N, C-alpha and C positions, 0 to 999 in steps of 0.2 A: 764361622770360618776356621778350619784347623790350624795348627800351631804353624805349618808351613805353607797354607794355601796363599798367605799375602805375598810370599815370595815369588810364587808361581805367577800370580797377578802382577806383581811389579815387573818381573822379567818379561812377560808378554808384553806390557804396555811400553816398557823401554825398548823393546826389540828394534821396531823400525829405525827409531832414531840412532841407536847404538850401532847397528850393522850399517846405516847410511854413513855415518861419520868414519867408520873404520874402513869402509869402502873407499872414501875420499882420501884417506891416509894411504892405503896400500894399493889401491886400483886394481883389485882381483877380488872376484866374488869369493872364491874358495878360502883366501887367507882372511877376509873379513869374517866370514861365517865361522871359520875355526877359531878366531880370535874371540868372537862373541861367546861361542860355546865355553872356551876356557874361562872367560871371565865369569860366566854363569855357574861354573864349578867352583870358583873362588867365592861367589856370593853365598852359594849354598853351605859353604863352610863357615864363612865369617859373620854373615847377617843375624843368623840365629843367636850367636854370641854377643855380637856388638850392637845389634839393631841395624834397621835400614838407614842407609845415608840419606842426607836431606834431598839429593837428586840422584835417584838410582842410575839413571841414563848416563849421566856423566861419570860416575863411579865406574859403570861397566865399560865406557869408551876408554876411560884412562887405564883400567886393568887390563882389558884386552889389548890395547895398543901396545903396553909395555911387555906382556907375555909375548905378543907376536915378534916385537923386536928382538927380545931374547932368543925366540926360536931362529929368527933370521941370523942374528949374530953367531949361533952355535952351528948352523947348518950351511950358511952362505957367507963366510967371513970376508970373502973378496968382494962382494957385491955392495954397491952403496945403499945405505939405509935411506927409508922415506924421510921426507922433510920433517921439522918438528922432532927429530931424534935427541931432544934434550931432557927427556923424562927419565928419571931413575927407573930401575927394574925391581925396586923393593915393593913388593905387591902385599904389604901388610896395611895397617891402619893410616899410615902416612899418605897413602893413596888416595884416601878419602879427601883429604885436605887438599891435594892437588885437583881431585875431580870437582871439588866445589868451585874452583876458580876456572873451570873449562869455559872457554869462549862459546857462547850459545848462538852466535851470529849466523852460523851456517845450517841451523837446525832445519828450517823450511826447505832450503835447497838441497840438503843431504837426503832427506825422506823423499822430496820429489824426484831427485837423481836415481835413487834406489828403486823407486816404483818405476819410473821411465826405462831404466835398464832391463827390468823384468818384462816389460812389454815393447821391447825393442822391435821395430818393424820387420828385421830380418828373422824373427821368431814366427812360426805358425802360432795360431791362437792356443792350441793345446799345450804347447811349450810355454807360451806367456803365462798361462794360468797356473800350470804346474810350478814353474819357477817362483811366481810371486807367493803362491801358498807355501812353498818350502823356505824361501829366503825372507820374506816381509812377514808372513804369518807365523813362521815357525812350526807348521804342521810337519809330522813326520813322514818319511816316504810311505809307511804304512797307512797312515790315515788318508793321505792323498790318493794312493792306489785303491783304497777301499771306496772312497767318494766317486772314483772314476770307473769303478767296476773293473779293474785290470790287476794284474799280478804286480808285486812289489818290484820284481826284477825288470818289468816292462816299464814301470814308472820311474825307477832309478836310472834306466837308460835314457828316458825322455828328459829327465832333468840334466843329466850329464851332457846330452846333445846340446840343450839349451844354454848351459854355462859356456861350452866350446864355442858355440855361435857368438855369444856375447863377448868372449875373450877376443875373437877375431874382428869383431865390429868395430873397434877403436873409438869407443864411446867417449866423447869429450867430458872431461871432468872439471873444467872451469865453471864458475857461476854463470848460468845462463841469463841471455838478456831478456828483456820483455816479451819479445815476439817469440823466442824460441821456448821461454817459460810457460807462454799460453799454449803453444802446440804441444809440449810435453803434458801439460795438464789434460788437454783433450785426449790425448793417447791413454794417459793413466785412467782417466774416467771411463773410456771405453773398455778397457781391460777389467775394471772393477765391475762394470755392467755384464761382461762375459762370464765372470765368476759366478755372479748372481744367477744368470740365466743357465748355467750348468746344474745349479741346485733346483731352480724353479721348474726346469722342464722334466724333472724327474717323474716317472710314473708313480702309481700308487704303491707298488711292491718295492720301490727303491726310494720313495720321497723321505723316508726317515733316515736312511743312509746318506743322502745327498743334502739334506736340509742344511746341515752345517756350512755348506758352501754359501748359501743365502745368508747365514749369520755373519761369517766372515767378510762377506762382500759388503755388508751394512757396517761392520767394524772399520773396515778401510775406508769407506765412504766418510764416515764421521770423522776419521782421522784426517783425510782430505780437507774436510769442512772446517776442522780447527786450525788448519794451516792457512786456507784460503777463505776466511769467514765472509768476505764481500762479494764472492762468486755466485751469481745466481744459479748458474747451470749446475755447480756443485751442491747448492741447496736443492735444486729440482732432482738430481740423481739421488741424492740421499733420500728426499721425500718419496721419490718413485719407488726405490726399493723397500722402505718402511711400508708403504700403502699396499704394495703387492705381497709382501711377506705376511702382512697382517691377516690375510686370508687362509694362510697355510692349514689351519686346523679344520677348515670347512671345504677343501678342494676335492677331497676323496672320501667315499664312504668307508665302511668297516671292511668291505672285501677289496678295497683299492681302486673302485671305479670312480672315473672322473664325475664330479658334480659341477655342472655349469654355473656360471655366476647367478643367473637369475634364481637357480633352484638352491642355492647354499643357505645354510642356517646362519644369519647374519649375527646371531648372538655368540657364535663361536670366533667371530672376528676379533682381533686383538685391539681393544679400544686404546690402550696405552700407545702402541705403534701409530694407529691411526691419528691420535691426537698430536702426536710429535711430526708425522708427516703432513697433515694439514697446516700446522704452524709454520712448517718450513716452506711449503709451496705458497703460501699466503706471503710470507716475507720475500720470497724469491720474485714473484710477481710484481711487488711493488717497486723493483729495481727498473722496471720496464725494459729490461733487455732479455726478451725471451729467446730460448732454444729448444731443441728437440727434447731434452729431459724434463725442462718445466712443462712443455706441453703435455708429453706422456704422463707426467705426475698430475697435472691438472685433470686429466681424463680419469685418472684413478681415483682422485679426489672427489669427482662428481659421483662416482659408484660408492664410494666410502660415506658420503653424506646421505645417500639415500637410505632411508630406514627400511623401505620395501622396495622391490624391484620396480614397481609401477611408479615409484616416486622419481626414478632416474630421469635426469634431464638430457635425453637423447638428442635434441635439437642442439644444444650446446656442446655435446660430445661430438656431433657431426660437423659443427663449425671448427672445433679443435683438431679434428683429423683433417680437415680441409687446410688448416694453416700448416699442419704436420706435413701434408703432401707438398706444399710450395716449398718449405724449408728443406725437407729431407724426402725427394721423391722416391717412392718404392712401391712395387706392386703389392707388398704385404701391407703397406699402409693403407693403400686404396681398399684392399680386401677388409681390413678391420673397419674402415670407414663405411664400407658396404653394410655391416652388420647395424651400425647406427643409422643408415638410411632406411634399412628394412623396417626399424622400429618407428621411424617418422614418416616415410612415404609409402612403405609396404615392400613386400619381396619382389615384386615385379621390377620396380625401379632399382632395387638393389641387385637383381640378376642382370639387368642391363649394364650396370656399373662393372661387374666383374667379368662379364663376357670377353673383353678385349684382353684380359689377363690370362686367358686359357694356355697360350703357348709359353710365356715366361714362367707360369706356375704349373707347368705340366706334370711336375714330379713333386709337388707340394701337397701334403697330407691335407693341410687345414683349407686349401682352395676347394678340394672335392668335398670335404665335409660341409663347408659353408654352402657350397653350391647345391649340394643334395638337400640341405635343410630348406633352402628357398624354393626348390623345385617342389618339396613335399608340401610346403605351405601353400603352394599354388594348385594343388592336386595333380600335378605331373609326375604321378608315381613311378612310372616305367623309367623316365629320365632320372628321377631321383635315385632309383635302385641301381643304375649304371653309375652314377657319380659316387654313391656310398660304397660299391664294389672296388671302385678304383681307390678310394680313400682308405680301405682296409688293406689293399695291396701296398700302399705307401706308408701305413702306420709305423710310427718309430717306437712304440711302446705297446704292451699288451693292454694297458688301459685305454690307449686311443682306440685300438681295434674293438675292444668290447664296448666303447661307447657307440661307435658306428653300428656294430651288430644290433645294438638296442634299437637304433632307428630301422634297420632292416626288418627286424622281427615286427615292429610296429606296422611297417608296410606290408608284410605278410598277413598279419591279422586283419588289417583293413581290407586287403584284396580278397578275403575269403567270403564265400557267401554266408548270409545271416545265420542260416541253419547250421552251417558247418561250424561257425564260432560258438554256437550255443552247445555244440557236441551232439546235434540230432543226426 
C-alpha cells in the first residue's frame, strides 16, 4: 500500500457514516456532501503528518460539521444554525479529541436514512442508482457516467434532478420506528440489487466497464449486513450477489460472446466469493424466515456446489422456484422455473409451462430465447426459428444477439441436406 493509499481507504470506508451524520445535522444533501469533501481535504493535509485518528469517521463528522457551520455563519448570518451548534470552529488537532467523544448511537440509522433517501420512491430507478453511487459510494460523476455509458453532462443532470426531488420530498429525519425501519431496509436492499443488476446485465464488450457496479453493490450489501447482522434477508441478498459475481470471469469468451452456465469453465469461478456466499446463505436459512433473496441465493448455491453441470440438483431448483413463485409471483420467475422443469421433466413440459406467458412477455428477449431452445430440443425447428428471430429483434446487447444467431446457424446447418453439409 502506498503512503497515502491508507487515507483513501479510510475515507471511502468512513464516507457512509460521515455523510449520513452530516445529513442529519444539516438536512440537505448538498450541504452534507460539501461538508464531507471539506473534511476530506483537511484529512489529506493533517493525517500524513499526525497519523490517523482512532475513529476516522468521527473525526470527519466533527471537522465537516464545524467547517459547514463556519460557512453558514459567513454566508447566512441571519439564519438559525443547526442544532448542536456548540462545537468550536478550530479545525486543528483539538478536533480529534472532540471527535473521539462523538456519540455513535445514531450510526445505524444515519446510514440507513442516507441509503433510504437515495432510493426514495419518488425517484426513478436510474436516479436512485446514480444518487447512491455519488452520495454513498463517492464515485465521481465521470466514473458513474462511464459505467452507464452516457455523457458526464447527462449524468450530472440526472444526479441534480434526483437531489432536487429529494429536497422536495420532505423526508422525515427523526429516528424511524420498527415498522418504518423494516420498510426502509427493504427499499434499500432493492436499490442495492438494482445497482448489481446494472453491472451484471452488461454485455461482453461492456462487462469490464460496468463490473465495478457489481463490486460496489457487494460493498454496500456488506455494509448493510454489518448494521443488521441478524436479518436473514440481508444475508440472503449479500450471498446472492457474491454467488452471482463469482462467475464473472467465466460468463463471456474472449470475443465477448455469452457462455451459458452449463458451458462455463467452473475452474474460473471465484472460490473465495463462493465460500463466503455459501456460508451466508447457510446461516440465513437457519433463521427459518425465508424471503425472496434467500431463495434466489439458495438457487445460486446449488449451481455453485455442482462441480459439473450434470451434478446440478435441478429437482431442488424447481422446488425453490416454486416457492419463489408463491412468495413473489412473476412471469419471469415462472420462465426461470421452466428451465429447471425442462431438465427434470423434459422440454415439452417446460414449453407447456411458458405458453400462458406469451402475452405478458411479448417484448421480453429471454422469453423467446428460452422458447426457441425448447422448440429446438423437440425438433420443431421452423417454430424455433420464428422464436429466435423474435429474440434477436428484442436483444438488448450485441452479445445476446450473437448468442441467438449461433442457434439459428445451428438450425440452418441441421436443415441442410447431408451432401450440402459435406460440401458436395
